[in-house]
C-alpha positions as a Python dict, from the first residue, in 0.01 Angstrom:
ca = {
    (1, 'X'): (0, 0, 0),
    (2, 'X'): (-399, 28, -23),
    (3, 'X'): (-585, -4, 300),
    (4, 'X'): (-700, -411, 218),
    (5, 'X'): (-330, -525, 223),
    (6, 'X'): (-252, -289, 521),
    (7, 'X'): (-482, -529, 737),
    (8, 'X'): (-345, -837, 564),
    (9, 'X'): (2, -743, 636),
    (10, 'X'): (-65, -560, 986),
    (11, 'X'): (-19, -844, 1279),
    (12, 'X'): (74, -862, 1647),
    (13, 'X'): (437, -893, 1683),
    (14, 'X'): (576, -1107, 1914),
    (15, 'X'): (968, -1035, 1886),
    (16, 'X'): (1144, -691, 1826),
    (17, 'X'): (1484, -565, 1649),
    (18, 'X'): (1622, -361, 1978),
    (19, 'X'): (1850, -217, 1744),
    (20, 'X'): (1589, -68, 1519),
    (21, 'X'): (1476, 315, 1659),
    (22, 'X'): (1202, 473, 1545),
    (23, 'X'): (1276, 796, 1401),
    (24, 'X'): (1178, 1124, 1582),
    (25, 'X'): (1004, 1257, 1310),
    (26, 'X'): (768, 970, 1273),
    (27, 'X'): (725, 992, 1634),
    (28, 'X'): (554, 1368, 1606),
    (29, 'X'): (365, 1208, 1298),
    (30, 'X'): (202, 938, 1546),
    (31, 'X'): (138, 1213, 1824),
    (32, 'X'): (-55, 1395, 1573),
    (33, 'X'): (-261, 1135, 1469),
    (34, 'X'): (-352, 1027, 1821),
    (35, 'X'): (-492, 1360, 1854),
    (36, 'X'): (-671, 1375, 1584),
    (37, 'X'): (-842, 1044, 1684),
    (38, 'X'): (-1240, 1041, 1699),
    (39, 'X'): (-1434, 1058, 2008),
    (40, 'X'): (-1788, 1068, 2100),
    (41, 'X'): (-1896, 1439, 2095),
    (42, 'X'): (-1516, 1492, 2078),
    (43, 'X'): (-1503, 1439, 2415),
    (44, 'X'): (-1116, 1312, 2432),
    (45, 'X'): (-1086, 1172, 2755),
    (46, 'X'): (-760, 1049, 2724),
    (47, 'X'): (-351, 1087, 2798),
    (48, 'X'): (-94, 938, 2566),
    (49, 'X'): (249, 855, 2697),
    (50, 'X'): (531, 787, 2443),
    (51, 'X'): (807, 596, 2670),
    (52, 'X'): (1141, 591, 2483),
    (53, 'X'): (1345, 607, 2810),
    (54, 'X'): (1487, 285, 2863),
    (55, 'X'): (1497, 288, 3238),
    (56, 'X'): (1135, 397, 3268),
    (57, 'X'): (1032, 112, 2959),
    (58, 'X'): (1212, -133, 3196),
    (59, 'X'): (1015, -52, 3494),
    (60, 'X'): (684, -96, 3273),
    (61, 'X'): (797, -400, 3129),
    (62, 'X'): (848, -558, 3487),
    (63, 'X'): (467, -531, 3578),
    (64, 'X'): (323, -604, 3238),
    (65, 'X'): (301, -982, 3243),
    (66, 'X'): (394, -1203, 2911),
    (67, 'X'): (454, -878, 2783),
    (68, 'X'): (818, -809, 2954),
    (69, 'X'): (1058, -891, 2643),
    (70, 'X'): (833, -749, 2385),
    (71, 'X'): (868, -394, 2609),
    (72, 'X'): (1224, -424, 2645),
    (73, 'X'): (1300, -499, 2289),
    (74, 'X'): (1075, -222, 2129),
    (75, 'X'): (1181, 119, 2038),
    (76, 'X'): (868, 278, 2235),
    (77, 'X'): (571, 237, 2459),
    (78, 'X'): (292, 387, 2406),
    (79, 'X'): (82, 403, 2695),
    (80, 'X'): (-325, 501, 2657),
    (81, 'X'): (-508, 654, 2928),
    (82, 'X'): (-805, 744, 3011),
    (83, 'X'): (-964, 1005, 3299),
    (84, 'X'): (-1001, 861, 3662),
    (85, 'X'): (-1118, 1187, 3754),
    (86, 'X'): (-1471, 1279, 3648),
    (87, 'X'): (-1409, 1691, 3757),
    (88, 'X'): (-1138, 1704, 3599),
    (89, 'X'): (-1269, 1588, 3283),
    (90, 'X'): (-1580, 1806, 3340),
    (91, 'X'): (-1349, 2100, 3361),
    (92, 'X'): (-1192, 1997, 3004),
    (93, 'X'): (-1500, 1982, 2826),
    (94, 'X'): (-1671, 2317, 2973),
    (95, 'X'): (-1320, 2469, 2864),
    (96, 'X'): (-1288, 2326, 2520),
    (97, 'X'): (-1612, 2199, 2386),
    (98, 'X'): (-1935, 2348, 2221),
    (99, 'X'): (-2233, 2408, 2436),
    (100, 'X'): (-2414, 2135, 2234),
    (101, 'X'): (-2157, 1873, 2297),
    (102, 'X'): (-2164, 1990, 2680),
    (103, 'X'): (-2525, 1960, 2675),
    (104, 'X'): (-2529, 1623, 2518),
    (105, 'X'): (-2286, 1480, 2830),
    (106, 'X'): (-2473, 1694, 3066),
    (107, 'X'): (-2797, 1507, 2963),
    (108, 'X'): (-2697, 1203, 2890),
    (109, 'X'): (-2377, 1057, 3057),
    (110, 'X'): (-2341, 1273, 3417),
    (111, 'X'): (-2656, 1092, 3554),
    (112, 'X'): (-2478, 784, 3518),
    (113, 'X'): (-2313, 581, 3811),
    (114, 'X'): (-1911, 690, 3833),
    (115, 'X'): (-1858, 286, 3692),
    (116, 'X'): (-2044, 414, 3374),
    (117, 'X'): (-1907, 712, 3322),
    (118, 'X'): (-1570, 612, 3352),
    (119, 'X'): (-1626, 308, 3134),
    (120, 'X'): (-1789, 541, 2888),
    (121, 'X'): (-1418, 742, 2889),
    (122, 'X'): (-1254, 390, 2798),
    (123, 'X'): (-1449, 326, 2523),
    (124, 'X'): (-1344, 630, 2398),
    (125, 'X'): (-978, 552, 2424),
    (126, 'X'): (-1015, 230, 2238),
    (127, 'X'): (-1160, 445, 1954),
    (128, 'X'): (-811, 597, 1935),
    (129, 'X'): (-619, 248, 1899),
    (130, 'X'): (-784, 160, 1569),
    (131, 'X'): (-652, 498, 1434),
    (132, 'X'): (-314, 429, 1621),
    (133, 'X'): (-249, 69, 1484),
    (134, 'X'): (-380, 146, 1102),
    (135, 'X'): (-139, 456, 1161),
    (136, 'X'): (153, 239, 1244),
    (137, 'X'): (81, -27, 982),
    (138, 'X'): (106, 268, 695),
    (139, 'X'): (411, 389, 802),
    (140, 'X'): (592, 31, 819),
    (141, 'X'): (619, 75, 1155),
    (142, 'X'): (510, -262, 1384),
    (143, 'X'): (308, -311, 1701),
    (144, 'X'): (193, -486, 1990),
    (145, 'X'): (-150, -386, 2164),
    (146, 'X'): (-153, -504, 2502),
    (147, 'X'): (-396, -514, 2799),
    (148, 'X'): (-151, -735, 2997),
    (149, 'X'): (-42, -453, 3211),
    (150, 'X'): (-71, -380, 3604),
    (151, 'X'): (-273, -50, 3596),
    (152, 'X'): (-217, 62, 3955),
    (153, 'X'): (174, 27, 3891),
    (154, 'X'): (204, 182, 3554),
    (155, 'X'): (-3, 480, 3715),
    (156, 'X'): (282, 492, 4031),
    (157, 'X'): (563, 445, 3790),
    (158, 'X'): (440, 744, 3546),
    (159, 'X'): (301, 959, 3842),
    (160, 'X'): (-55, 1002, 3665),
    (161, 'X'): (-290, 1245, 3795),
    (162, 'X'): (-661, 1270, 3740),
    (163, 'X'): (-562, 938, 3467),
    (164, 'X'): (-522, 592, 3447),
    (165, 'X'): (-301, 357, 3254),
    (166, 'X'): (-572, 143, 3009),
    (167, 'X'): (-348, -87, 2805),
    (168, 'X'): (-41, -16, 2619),
    (169, 'X'): (122, -37, 2279),
    (170, 'X'): (469, -142, 2170),
    (171, 'X'): (600, 16, 1876),
    (172, 'X'): (940, -46, 1685),
    (173, 'X'): (1036, -275, 1408),
    (174, 'X'): (1009, -672, 1411),
    (175, 'X'): (1303, -915, 1438),
    (176, 'X'): (1304, -1066, 1093),
    (177, 'X'): (1254, -1422, 1264),
    (178, 'X'): (921, -1352, 1475),
    (179, 'X'): (750, -1649, 1379),
    (180, 'X'): (411, -1459, 1464),
    (181, 'X'): (424, -1246, 1096),
    (182, 'X'): (216, -1348, 836),
    (183, 'X'): (473, -1406, 579),
    (184, 'X'): (539, -1737, 844),
    (185, 'X'): (211, -1779, 1045),
    (186, 'X'): (-92, -1721, 841),
    (187, 'X'): (-361, -1544, 964),
    (188, 'X'): (-647, -1670, 1138),
    (189, 'X'): (-998, -1464, 1132),
    (190, 'X'): (-1364, -1656, 1114),
    (191, 'X'): (-1524, -1635, 776),
    (192, 'X'): (-1676, -1299, 656),
    (193, 'X'): (-2011, -1484, 656),
    (194, 'X'): (-1978, -1537, 1029),
    (195, 'X'): (-1971, -1201, 1102),
    (196, 'X'): (-2110, -976, 821),
    (197, 'X'): (-2463, -944, 788),
    (198, 'X'): (-2654, -748, 511),
    (199, 'X'): (-2972, -644, 573),
}
């Protein structure tokens, strides 16, 4: 399927078939796709946690507002985390990035207030989300991105250190009766002339 049709058919899944589990081979592919995601100066200020353990998944579901049932039914929950400790991030880039990339960070990002540096980290994590959702669609895996999580409680359940949970994505296979799928409920998007300009 070409990318335009993938975009037309991908949707935010509201109801999963709990009996269908994503094959481990495909989970490994998704991990590699996340590893290859783009980020400014190749900064990679992230961690991705794949949760399939039912006990942990249920604990996370309980602190996910209206997303609880989706998480419980989905095959996996992927938690997208951003660095929350700036010195740890700086240690990582000094160890792994080119002199030019570290120089850019030191000149343009490091002088910013702490809140803006952490916001920059989060922006990079959102770049990976686009890759991930598209990859899932290309593999016929359904997905539900969700910001509706209690980050501090996620951090505690997952025993996160130096990182903080930013958002999560439930993945699995739709229930055939999911009323949100495009074959039942047409996608609602603004007209192209309302959002695209050519100069």
